[in-house]
PyMOL commands that place a pseudoatom at each C-alpha (Angstrom):
pseudoatom trace, name=CA, resn=UNK, resi=1, chain=A, elem=C, hetatm=0, pos=[0.535, -13.979, 9.732]
pseudoatom trace, name=CA, resn=UNK, resi=2, chain=A, elem=C, hetatm=0, pos=[-1.283, -10.369, 10.033]
pseudoatom trace, name=CA, resn=UNK, resi=3, chain=A, elem=C, hetatm=0, pos=[-3.343, -9.414, 7.264]
pseudoatom trace, name=CA, resn=UNK, resi=4, chain=A, elem=C, hetatm=0, pos=[-2.824, -6.041, 5.761]
pseudoatom trace, name=CA, resn=UNK, resi=5, chain=A, elem=C, hetatm=0, pos=[-4.175, -3.744, 2.882]
pseudoatom trace, name=CA, resn=UNK, resi=6, chain=A, elem=C, hetatm=0, pos=[-3.502, -3.623, -0.154]
pseudoatom trace, name=CA, resn=UNK, resi=7, chain=A, elem=C, hetatm=0, pos=[-4.591, -0.766, -2.990]
pseudoatom trace, name=CA, resn=UNK, resi=8, chain=A, elem=C, hetatm=0, pos=[-8.220, -1.062, -3.957]
pseudoatom trace, name=CA, resn=UNK, resi=9, chain=A, elem=C, hetatm=0, pos=[-8.986, -2.779, -7.371]
pseudoatom trace, name=CA, resn=UNK, resi=10, chain=A, elem=C, hetatm=0, pos=[-11.980, 0.111, -8.826]
pseudoatom trace, name=CA, resn=UNK, resi=11, chain=A, elem=C, hetatm=0, pos=[-13.832, 0.276, -11.699]
pseudoatom trace, name=CA, resn=UNK, resi=12, chain=A, elem=C, hetatm=0, pos=[-13.925, 3.381, -13.629]
pseudoatom trace, name=CA, resn=UNK, resi=13, chain=A, elem=C, hetatm=0, pos=[-17.407, 4.359, -11.986]
pseudoatom trace, name=CA, resn=UNK, resi=14, chain=A, elem=C, hetatm=0, pos=[-16.126, 3.699, -8.308]
pseudoatom trace, name=CA, resn=UNK, resi=15, chain=A, elem=C, hetatm=0, pos=[-12.929, 5.767, -9.315]
pseudoatom trace, name=CA, resn=UNK, resi=16, chain=A, elem=C, hetatm=0, pos=[-15.109, 8.877, -10.421]
pseudoatom trace, name=CA, resn=UNK, resi=17, chain=A, elem=C, hetatm=0, pos=[-16.884, 8.567, -7.182]
pseudoatom trace, name=CA, resn=UNK, resi=18, chain=A, elem=C, hetatm=0, pos=[-13.529, 9.085, -5.408]
pseudoatom trace, name=CA, resn=UNK, resi=19, chain=A, elem=C, hetatm=0, pos=[-12.503, 11.785, -7.808]
pseudoatom trace, name=CA, resn=UNK, resi=20, chain=A, elem=C, hetatm=0, pos=[-15.767, 13.900, -6.924]
pseudoatom trace, name=CA, resn=UNK, resi=21, chain=A, elem=C, hetatm=0, pos=[-15.133, 13.322, -3.254]
pseudoatom trace, name=CA, resn=UNK, resi=22, chain=A, elem=C, hetatm=0, pos=[-11.713, 14.533, -3.859]
pseudoatom trace, name=CA, resn=UNK, resi=23, chain=A, elem=C, hetatm=0, pos=[-12.767, 17.692, -5.304]
pseudoatom trace, name=CA, resn=UNK, resi=24, chain=A, elem=C, hetatm=0, pos=[-15.109, 18.385, -2.930]
pseudoatom trace, name=CA, resn=UNK, resi=25, chain=A, elem=C, hetatm=0, pos=[-12.912, 18.288, 0.027]
pseudoatom trace, name=CA, resn=UNK, resi=26, chain=A, elem=C, hetatm=0, pos=[-10.036, 19.660, -1.444]
pseudoatom trace, name=CA, resn=UNK, resi=27, chain=A, elem=C, hetatm=0, pos=[-7.589, 16.377, -0.800]
pseudoatom trace, name=CA, resn=UNK, resi=28, chain=A, elem=C, hetatm=0, pos=[-6.369, 13.209, -2.255]
pseudoatom trace, name=CA, resn=UNK, resi=29, chain=A, elem=C, hetatm=0, pos=[-7.849, 9.872, -1.564]
pseudoatom trace, name=CA, resn=UNK, resi=30, chain=A, elem=C, hetatm=0, pos=[-6.422, 6.246, -1.969]
pseudoatom trace, name=CA, resn=UNK, resi=31, chain=A, elem=C, hetatm=0, pos=[-8.873, 3.411, -1.533]
pseudoatom trace, name=CA, resn=UNK, resi=32, chain=A, elem=C, hetatm=0, pos=[-7.725, 0.069, -0.281]
pseudoatom trace, name=CA, resn=UNK, resi=33, chain=A, elem=C, hetatm=0, pos=[-9.001, -3.304, 0.523]
pseudoatom trace, name=CA, resn=UNK, resi=34, chain=A, elem=C, hetatm=0, pos=[-7.998, -6.142, 2.823]
pseudoatom trace, name=CA, resn=UNK, resi=35, chain=A, elem=C, hetatm=0, pos=[-5.314, -9.190, 1.179]
pseudoatom trace, name=CA, resn=UNK, resi=36, chain=A, elem=C, hetatm=0, pos=[-1.775, -8.882, 1.688]
pseudoatom trace, name=CA, resn=UNK, resi=37, chain=A, elem=C, hetatm=0, pos=[0.033, -11.086, 3.357]
pseudoatom trace, name=CA, resn=UNK, resi=38, chain=A, elem=C, hetatm=0, pos=[3.336, -9.850, 4.799]
pseudoatom trace, name=CA, resn=UNK, resi=39, chain=A, elem=C, hetatm=0, pos=[6.038, -12.051, 4.476]
pseudoatom trace, name=CA, resn=UNK, resi=40, chain=A, elem=C, hetatm=0, pos=[8.166, -13.701, 6.732]
pseudoatom trace, name=CA, resn=UNK, resi=41, chain=A, elem=C, hetatm=0, pos=[11.484, -12.305, 6.356]
pseudoatom trace, name=CA, resn=UNK, resi=42, chain=A, elem=C, hetatm=0, pos=[14.992, -13.122, 8.220]
pseudoatom trace, name=CA, resn=UNK, resi=43, chain=A, elem=C, hetatm=0, pos=[16.867, -10.711, 10.469]
pseudoatom trace, name=CA, resn=UNK, resi=44, chain=A, elem=C, hetatm=0, pos=[19.218, -10.355, 6.919]
pseudoatom trace, name=CA, resn=UNK, resi=45, chain=A, elem=C, hetatm=0, pos=[16.420, -10.031, 4.833]
pseudoatom trace, name=CA, resn=UNK, resi=46, chain=A, elem=C, hetatm=0, pos=[14.771, -6.926, 6.853]
pseudoatom trace, name=CA, resn=UNK, resi=47, chain=A, elem=C, hetatm=0, pos=[18.497, -4.999, 7.442]
pseudoatom trace, name=CA, resn=UNK, resi=48, chain=A, elem=C, hetatm=0, pos=[18.481, -5.363, 3.138]
pseudoatom trace, name=CA, resn=UNK, resi=49, chain=A, elem=C, hetatm=0, pos=[14.481, -3.900, 2.974]
pseudoatom trace, name=CA, resn=UNK, resi=50, chain=A, elem=C, hetatm=0, pos=[15.717, -1.077, 5.357]
pseudoatom trace, name=CA, resn=UNK, resi=51, chain=A, elem=C, hetatm=0, pos=[18.792, -0.480, 3.433]
pseudoatom trace, name=CA, resn=UNK, resi=52, chain=A, elem=C, hetatm=0, pos=[17.245, -0.100, 0.086]
pseudoatom trace, name=CA, resn=UNK, resi=53, chain=A, elem=C, hetatm=0, pos=[14.281, 2.054, 2.505]
pseudoatom trace, name=CA, resn=UNK, resi=54, chain=A, elem=C, hetatm=0, pos=[17.074, 4.504, 3.708]
pseudoatom trace, name=CA, resn=UNK, resi=55, chain=A, elem=C, hetatm=0, pos=[18.616, 4.901, 0.090]
pseudoatom trace, name=CA, resn=UNK, resi=56, chain=A, elem=C, hetatm=0, pos=[15.302, 5.850, -1.764]
pseudoatom trace, name=CA, resn=UNK, resi=57, chain=A, elem=C, hetatm=0, pos=[12.988, 7.885, 1.504]
pseudoatom trace, name=CA, resn=UNK, resi=58, chain=A, elem=C, hetatm=0, pos=[10.161, 5.582, 1.016]
pseudoatom trace, name=CA, resn=UNK, resi=59, chain=A, elem=C, hetatm=0, pos=[8.373, 2.277, 3.025]
pseudoatom trace, name=CA, resn=UNK, resi=60, chain=A, elem=C, hetatm=0, pos=[8.637, -0.646, 1.848]
pseudoatom trace, name=CA, resn=UNK, resi=61, chain=A, elem=C, hetatm=0, pos=[6.316, -3.855, 2.199]
pseudoatom trace, name=CA, resn=UNK, resi=62, chain=A, elem=C, hetatm=0, pos=[7.403, -7.359, 1.730]
pseudoatom trace, name=CA, resn=UNK, resi=63, chain=A, elem=C, hetatm=0, pos=[4.655, -9.310, 0.896]
pseudoatom trace, name=CA, resn=UNK, resi=64, chain=A, elem=C, hetatm=0, pos=[3.491, -13.435, -0.042]
pseudoatom trace, name=CA, resn=UNK, resi=65, chain=A, elem=C, hetatm=0, pos=[1.132, -13.966, -2.899]
for i in range(1, 65): cmd.bond("trace and resi %d" % i, "trace and resi %d" % (i + 1))
show_as sticks, trace
zoom trace
């Protein structure tokens, strides 16, 4: 099963470093770390996810713990 990125769990010092970099670059930055294992879904489950994505205008990721 493929492994994907998840939002990084950072301490306040690390967040401050990223905020400083954002300010100097004039942009937004998101920090990720490896860790998500995508769920194996049936075709019916994939369709249900896609339906909600369309309704909400978002991209959803289904993953296992």
